[in-house]
ROFIVEX-215039 format. One record per residue (C-alpha): x, y, z; residue in three letters; chain. Coordinates in Angstrom, 2 decimals. Layout:
! ROFIVEX-215039
<node><X>X</X><Y>Y</Y><Z>Z</Z><code>ALA</code><unit>A</unit></node>
...
END
This chain:
! ROFIVEX-215039
<node><X>27.84</X><Y>-6.63</Y><Z>-54.61</Z><code>UNK</code><unit>A</unit></node>
<node><X>28.60</X><Y>-9.99</Y><Z>-53.00</Z><code>UNK</code><unit>A</unit></node>
<node><X>31.45</X><Y>-8.42</Y><Z>-51.01</Z><code>UNK</code><unit>A</unit></node>
<node><X>29.05</X><Y>-5.77</Y><Z>-49.66</Z><code>UNK</code><unit>A</unit></node>
<node><X>26.61</X><Y>-8.49</Y><Z>-48.59</Z><code>UNK</code><unit>A</unit></node>
<node><X>29.42</X><Y>-10.40</Y><Z>-46.87</Z><code>UNK</code><unit>A</unit></node>
<node><X>30.60</X><Y>-7.22</Y><Z>-45.14</Z><code>UNK</code><unit>A</unit></node>
<node><X>27.02</X><Y>-6.51</Y><Z>-44.03</Z><code>UNK</code><unit>A</unit></node>
<node><X>26.70</X><Y>-10.05</Y><Z>-42.69</Z><code>UNK</code><unit>A</unit></node>
<node><X>30.01</X><Y>-9.71</Y><Z>-40.83</Z><code>UNK</code><unit>A</unit></node>
<node><X>28.99</X><Y>-6.36</Y><Z>-39.38</Z><code>UNK</code><unit>A</unit></node>
<node><X>25.62</X><Y>-7.80</Y><Z>-38.41</Z><code>UNK</code><unit>A</unit></node>
<node><X>27.30</X><Y>-10.78</Y><Z>-36.71</Z><code>UNK</code><unit>A</unit></node>
<node><X>29.66</X><Y>-8.48</Y><Z>-34.82</Z><code>UNK</code><unit>A</unit></node>
<node><X>26.73</X><Y>-6.29</Y><Z>-33.80</Z><code>UNK</code><unit>A</unit></node>
<node><X>24.70</X><Y>-9.29</Y><Z>-32.65</Z><code>UNK</code><unit>A</unit></node>
<node><X>27.63</X><Y>-10.62</Y><Z>-30.62</Z><code>UNK</code><unit>A</unit></node>
<node><X>28.12</X><Y>-7.25</Y><Z>-28.97</Z><code>UNK</code><unit>A</unit></node>
<node><X>24.40</X><Y>-7.05</Y><Z>-28.28</Z><code>UNK</code><unit>A</unit></node>
<node><X>24.42</X><Y>-10.52</Y><Z>-26.71</Z><code>UNK</code><unit>A</unit></node>
<node><X>27.40</X><Y>-9.53</Y><Z>-24.57</Z><code>UNK</code><unit>A</unit></node>
<node><X>25.63</X><Y>-6.33</Y><Z>-23.49</Z><code>UNK</code><unit>A</unit></node>
<node><X>22.43</X><Y>-8.20</Y><Z>-22.62</Z><code>UNK</code><unit>A</unit></node>
<node><X>24.40</X><Y>-10.77</Y><Z>-20.63</Z><code>UNK</code><unit>A</unit></node>
<node><X>26.27</X><Y>-8.08</Y><Z>-18.67</Z><code>UNK</code><unit>A</unit></node>
<node><X>23.03</X><Y>-6.19</Y><Z>-17.96</Z><code>UNK</code><unit>A</unit></node>
<node><X>21.37</X><Y>-9.39</Y><Z>-16.77</Z><code>UNK</code><unit>A</unit></node>
<node><X>24.25</X><Y>-10.05</Y><Z>-14.38</Z><code>UNK</code><unit>A</unit></node>
<node><X>24.10</X><Y>-6.44</Y><Z>-13.19</Z><code>UNK</code><unit>A</unit></node>
<node><X>20.36</X><Y>-6.77</Y><Z>-12.55</Z><code>UNK</code><unit>A</unit></node>
<node><X>20.90</X><Y>-9.96</Y><Z>-10.54</Z><code>UNK</code><unit>A</unit></node>
<node><X>23.59</X><Y>-8.28</Y><Z>-8.46</Z><code>UNK</code><unit>A</unit></node>
<node><X>21.43</X><Y>-5.21</Y><Z>-7.85</Z><code>UNK</code><unit>A</unit></node>
<node><X>18.44</X><Y>-7.34</Y><Z>-6.86</Z><code>UNK</code><unit>A</unit></node>
<node><X>20.53</X><Y>-9.38</Y><Z>-4.42</Z><code>UNK</code><unit>A</unit></node>
<node><X>21.92</X><Y>-6.25</Y><Z>-2.83</Z><code>UNK</code><unit>A</unit></node>
<node><X>18.49</X><Y>-4.64</Y><Z>-2.60</Z><code>UNK</code><unit>A</unit></node>
<node><X>17.11</X><Y>-7.74</Y><Z>-0.89</Z><code>UNK</code><unit>A</unit></node>
<node><X>20.00</X><Y>-7.65</Y><Z>1.60</Z><code>UNK</code><unit>A</unit></node>
<node><X>19.41</X><Y>-3.94</Y><Z>2.19</Z><code>UNK</code><unit>A</unit></node>
<node><X>15.71</X><Y>-4.58</Y><Z>2.71</Z><code>UNK</code><unit>A</unit></node>
<node><X>16.50</X><Y>-7.13</Y><Z>5.41</Z><code>UNK</code><unit>A</unit></node>
<node><X>18.84</X><Y>-4.71</Y><Z>7.15</Z><code>UNK</code><unit>A</unit></node>
<node><X>16.22</X><Y>-1.97</Y><Z>6.93</Z><code>UNK</code><unit>A</unit></node>
<node><X>13.69</X><Y>-4.27</Y><Z>8.61</Z><code>UNK</code><unit>A</unit></node>
<node><X>16.18</X><Y>-4.83</Y><Z>11.44</Z><code>UNK</code><unit>A</unit></node>
<node><X>16.72</X><Y>-1.09</Y><Z>11.84</Z><code>UNK</code><unit>A</unit></node>
<node><X>12.98</X><Y>-0.43</Y><Z>11.95</Z><code>UNK</code><unit>A</unit></node>
<node><X>12.55</X><Y>-3.20</Y><Z>14.54</Z><code>UNK</code><unit>A</unit></node>
<node><X>15.17</X><Y>-1.67</Y><Z>16.83</Z><code>UNK</code><unit>A</unit></node>
<node><X>13.80</X><Y>1.81</Y><Z>16.21</Z><code>UNK</code><unit>A</unit></node>
<node><X>10.37</X><Y>0.73</Y><Z>17.43</Z><code>UNK</code><unit>A</unit></node>
<node><X>11.96</X><Y>-0.88</Y><Z>20.51</Z><code>UNK</code><unit>A</unit></node>
<node><X>13.86</X><Y>2.33</Y><Z>21.29</Z><code>UNK</code><unit>A</unit></node>
<node><X>10.72</X><Y>4.43</Y><Z>20.88</Z><code>UNK</code><unit>A</unit></node>
<node><X>8.88</X><Y>2.05</Y><Z>23.22</Z><code>UNK</code><unit>A</unit></node>
<node><X>11.66</X><Y>2.28</Y><Z>25.82</Z><code>UNK</code><unit>A</unit></node>
<node><X>11.71</X><Y>6.07</Y><Z>25.53</Z><code>UNK</code><unit>A</unit></node>
<node><X>7.95</X><Y>6.23</Y><Z>26.03</Z><code>UNK</code><unit>A</unit></node>
<node><X>8.18</X><Y>3.93</Y><Z>29.06</Z><code>UNK</code><unit>A</unit></node>
<node><X>10.97</X><Y>6.07</Y><Z>30.54</Z><code>UNK</code><unit>A</unit></node>
<node><X>8.92</X><Y>9.24</Y><Z>30.07</Z><code>UNK</code><unit>A</unit></node>
<node><X>5.89</X><Y>7.57</Y><Z>31.68</Z><code>UNK</code><unit>A</unit></node>
<node><X>7.93</X><Y>6.44</Y><Z>34.69</Z><code>UNK</code><unit>A</unit></node>
<node><X>9.43</X><Y>9.93</Y><Z>34.99</Z><code>UNK</code><unit>A</unit></node>
<node><X>5.98</X><Y>11.52</Y><Z>34.98</Z><code>UNK</code><unit>A</unit></node>
<node><X>4.79</X><Y>8.99</Y><Z>37.55</Z><code>UNK</code><unit>A</unit></node>
<node><X>7.72</X><Y>9.84</Y><Z>39.85</Z><code>UNK</code><unit>A</unit></node>
<node><X>7.08</X><Y>13.57</Y><Z>39.47</Z><code>UNK</code><unit>A</unit></node>
<node><X>3.36</X><Y>13.12</Y><Z>40.14</Z><code>UNK</code><unit>A</unit></node>
<node><X>3.99</X><Y>10.89</Y><Z>43.16</Z><code>UNK</code><unit>A</unit></node>
<node><X>6.47</X><Y>13.40</Y><Z>44.56</Z><code>UNK</code><unit>A</unit></node>
<node><X>3.97</X><Y>16.23</Y><Z>44.16</Z><code>UNK</code><unit>A</unit></node>
<node><X>1.13</X><Y>14.27</Y><Z>45.78</Z><code>UNK</code><unit>A</unit></node>
<node><X>3.28</X><Y>13.09</Y><Z>48.69</Z><code>UNK</code><unit>A</unit></node>
<node><X>4.61</X><Y>16.62</Y><Z>49.19</Z><code>UNK</code><unit>A</unit></node>
<node><X>1.02</X><Y>17.84</Y><Z>49.32</Z><code>UNK</code><unit>A</unit></node>
<node><X>0.10</X><Y>15.25</Y><Z>51.95</Z><code>UNK</code><unit>A</unit></node>
<node><X>3.19</X><Y>16.10</Y><Z>53.96</Z><code>UNK</code><unit>A</unit></node>
<node><X>2.37</X><Y>19.82</Y><Z>53.78</Z><code>UNK</code><unit>A</unit></node>
<node><X>-1.20</X><Y>19.17</Y><Z>54.93</Z><code>UNK</code><unit>A</unit></node>
<node><X>-0.06</X><Y>17.11</Y><Z>57.89</Z><code>UNK</code><unit>A</unit></node>
<node><X>2.58</X><Y>19.66</Y><Z>58.92</Z><code>UNK</code><unit>A</unit></node>
<node><X>0.35</X><Y>22.68</Y><Z>58.31</Z><code>UNK</code><unit>A</unit></node>
<node><X>-2.31</X><Y>21.29</Y><Z>60.61</Z><code>UNK</code><unit>A</unit></node>
<node><X>0.13</X><Y>20.94</Y><Z>63.54</Z><code>UNK</code><unit>A</unit></node>
END
């Protein structure tokens, strides 16, 4: 009976040591994952910043293009009116 109790205590000690090792490795894994997620979050913020700048530039380019087209149409109309009257 005493041998069974000693064996149980040894098995329990081995189990507890393995459990401590597992908890320690999981804690380290969690730290690593959190650090990488924070780094990824910073990079994602940079990407979103540049994306908004590109969308703004695209919108400005479209606006300038429409302004040029409109100006060309209006000036062509004025030119046609002045030539048609002659």
